C-alpha positions in Angstrom: 82.9 58.2 105.9 82.7 61.6 104.2 86.4 62.0 104.5 86.9 58.8 102.6 84.6 59.9 99.9 86.1 63.3 99.5 89.6 61.8 99.3 88.5 59.4 96.6 86.8 62.2 94.8 89.9 64.4 94.9 92.1 61.6 93.7 89.7 60.8 90.9 89.5 64.5 90.0 93.3 64.8 89.7 93.7 61.6 87.7 90.9 62.6 85.4 92.4 66.0 84.9 95.7 64.5 84.0 94.2 62.1 81.5 92.0 64.8 80.0 94.9 67.1 79.6 97.1 64.5 78.0 94.4 63.5 75.6 93.7 67.1 74.7 97.3 67.8 74.0 97.7 64.7 71.8 94.6 65.5 69.8 95.2 69.3 69.6 95.8 70.7 66.1 99.3 72.2 66.9 102.5 71.8 65.2 104.8 69.0 66.5 107.3 71.4 68.0 104.7 73.3 69.9 103.2 70.1 71.2 106.6 68.7 72.3 107.3 72.0 74.1 104.0 71.9 75.8 104.5 68.2 76.8 107.9 69.1 78.2 106.4 71.9 80.3 103.7 69.5 81.5 106.2 66.8 82.3 108.2 69.4 84.3 105.1 70.1 86.3 104.3 66.5 87.1 106.6 66.2 90.2 104.8 69.1 91.7 101.4 67.6 90.8 102.5 64.3 92.3 103.7 66.0 95.5 100.3 67.8 95.8 98.4 64.6 95.3 100.7 62.8 97.8 100.1 65.5 100.4 96.4 65.4 99.9 96.2 61.6 100.2 98.4 61.8 103.4 96.2 64.4 104.9 93.1 62.3 104.2 94.8 59.2 105.6 95.7 61.2 108.8 92.1 62.4 109.2 90.7 58.9 108.7 93.2 57.5 111.2 92.3 60.1 113.8 88.6 59.4 113.3 89.1 55.7 113.6 91.1 56.1 116.8 88.4 58.3 118.3 85.7 55.8 117.3 87.8 52.9 118.8 88.3 54.8 122.1 84.6 55.4 122.4 83.9 51.7 121.6 86.3 50.6 124.3 84.7 52.9 126.9 81.2 51.6 126.1 82.5 48.0 126.2 84.1 48.5 129.6 80.9 50.0 131.0 78.9 47.1 129.6 81.2 44.5 131.1 81.2 46.3 134.5 77.4 46.5 134.4 77.2 42.8 133.5 79.5 41.8 136.4 77.6 43.9 138.8 74.3 42.4 137.7 75.7 38.9 138.0 77.0 39.5 141.5 73.7 40.9 142.6 71.8 37.9 141.2 74.3 35.5 142.8 73.8 37.3 146.2 70.0 37.2 145.8 70.1 33.5 145.1 72.3 32.8 148.2 70.1 34.8 150.5 66.8 33.5 149.2 65.3 30.6 151.1 64.8 27.8 148.7 61.8 25.6 149.8 62.6 21.9 149.7 59.8 19.4 149.0 59.0 17.2 152.1 59.8 13.6 151.8 56.6 11.7 151.5 56.4 8.1 152.3 55.7 5.9 149.3 52.1 4.7 148.9 52.9 1.1 149.6 54.2 2.0 153.1 50.7 3.1 154.0 49.3 -0.3 153.3 51.3 -2.0 156.1 
């Protein structure tokens, strides 16, 4: 869970930084030429930023995948143990019922037979 939150936070931080930087550049009191040069430099840096973001997201996805697999493996182990325990208990109960002597009620003659 915390890996998911940290990945979302990191992605949000990078997107917020990019938006804030672009807004600051456009609203800055610079000359047009200076602003265009700065935008060009920033645009040149975007592929590197995108690659860093992609690597970060891939790393987080790998961590989440590994965590999910570990959790799934643990769940399967517990499920197998529970099934085995259930089968064993069922077999023991079945054997106990087979070996137990079940009393049968005696057949009583109907009351009208006694009258004869």
